[in-house]
N, C-alpha and C positions, 0 to 999 in steps of 0.2 A: 151853115153848120153842118158841113158834110160828114165829119168825123164823129159827131156826137152820138148818133144812133149806133154807129159801129163800135165805138168805144164802150158805150153803155151795154151793148150786147156782149162784148168781150168781158166786161166786169160781171154781168149776170152769169155768164158761162163759168167764169172762175169761181164765183160764189157757189153755184150749183155743184161744181166739181169738188169744192171744199167741203160741202155738206156730205157729198157721196163718200169722200175720203174719210171724214169723221165717222160715218156709219160703218164703213168697212173696218176701220180701226177698232171700233166697239165690237163688231162681230168677231174679228180675229182674237181679241182679248178674251171674249166670252168662250170662244171655241177652245182656245189654249187652256183656259182655266178649267173648263169642263173636262177636257181630256186628262189633264194632270190631276184633277181632283178624283176622277174615276179610278186612276191608277193608285192613288194614295189610299182611297177607301177600299178598293179590292184587296190590296196588300194588307191593310189593317184587318179586314174580315178574315183573310186567310190566317194571319198571325193569331187572331183571337180564337179561331176554331182549333188551330194547332196547339195553342197554350191550354185550352180547356181540355181537349182530348189527351194531350201529353201529361197534363196534371192528373187526370183521372187514371191514366196508365201507371204513373209514378206512384200514386196513392195505393192502387191495388197491388202493385208489385212490392211496395214497401210493407204492406200488410202480409203478403205471401212470404217475403223474406224474413220479416220479424217472427212469423209463426214457425218457419223452418229452423231459424236460429234458436228460437226458444225451445223447440223440441231437442235440438242437438246439444244445447247447453243444460237442459233439464229444467229450465225456468222460463216460461213464456214472457214474463215481464222484463227479464234480462235481455231477451231477444228484441222486444220492442225498444228497450233503452239503446241497444247497439245500433238499431236501424235509425232511431231518432238522432243519435249522435252523428251517424254518417250523413244524414240529410242536412243537419246543421252545418257539418263541415263543407258539404257541397254549396250550401247557401253562402258561407263565408268566402269560399273560393270565387263564386259567382260575383259577390259584392265587390271583391278586390279587383276582378277583371271586367267589371261592368262597362267601362269606357271602351275597351277594345272589342268586347263581344256584342254590345248593344248600341251604345251611343255613336260610335264611329261608323258602323255599317248603315244606321239609319240616316246619319248626316250625309254620308256619301250617296245614298240612294236619292235623298231629296235634292242634293246638289246636282246630281246627274239628271234628275227629272226636270229641274227648272233651268239648268244652264245649257245642257246639250240639246240641240234642236233635233229631236226625233219627232217630227210633227206628222200626224196622220194626213190622209188625202184631203180632207175637208179644209184643214188649216193651210195646206199648200195652195188650194184653189183660192182661198181668200187672200193669201200673200200674193198670188199672181194678179188678182183683181186690184189690190193695193198698189202694186207696181204700175199697172196700166193707169190707174187713177192719178198717181203721182206724175206720171209722164204727161197725161192730158192737162193737169194743173200747170205743170211747168210750161207747156206749150202755150196755154192760154195766157199765162203771165208774161211770157216773152213776146207774144204777139201784142199784148197790151203795152209793153214798154218800147217796142220798136217804133221808130218815127214813121209817120205817115208819109206818103209820097211828098217829095220836095215841093213846097208851095211855089207858085209862079211869082207872087209878089208879097210884099210886106203885109198887106191887109189880109190876105189869105192865111199867112203865117199866124197872125194875131187871132184870127177866127179859129184856126186849128187849136191853138193853145187854149182859147176860151172854151171850145167844145170839149177838150180834154179835162179842163177844170170842172165843167158841169158834169162830166161823166164821173170824175172822181168823187164829187159831191154826192151824185146819185148812188155810187157804190158804197160810200160811207153811210148814207141813209139806209140802204138795204142792209148793210152790216149791222147797224144799230137795231133795225127791226128784227133781225135774226136773234140778236142777244136778248131783246125783250121777249121774244117767243121762247127761248130757252129758259129764261127766268120765270116765265108764266108756266112752262111745263114742269120744271123741277122745283119751283117755288123758291121763296126767299124767306129766311128766318125773319119773323116779325119782332120788332122790339117791344118789350113790355113798357107800359107807361105807368 
């Protein structure tokens, strides 16, 4: 059984590289999500601060304008009514153009954030590690599939195929143990009786 231990080692290497690749994928997903979420939250915080401060400026400016108009018209209540009507008109114009002024820019910003790949340095490093891991997995898989040295006789050929079968069985057994480990880590929903 010359090729059994070699094939078994190749299968274990492939499995270890698969685990490494899955961990790197998880890391890349978390890094990308963290980066994009931080951009969204920072822009949201800036928008909230601008809205609060802008609202306060608009409120005090409208009081100022209402008082000035009230003195010019000789009736303070009429000045406040004029400013209220103007703010209501602004609200109606804003409501009419809300898609072009608010919804479309936010949609475009989110689209650009999630579709365009403007990844920071850490995510690029993880992407390079993923590419290397993919290459190593591919090499391990190809070395596993390439035929061993040509056998000298028919008995050695059968022995090689048997050892590959045992190695495949061992790889399947290891794969099932990995699946059991994942279900043990992440848990399984239990059925109620």
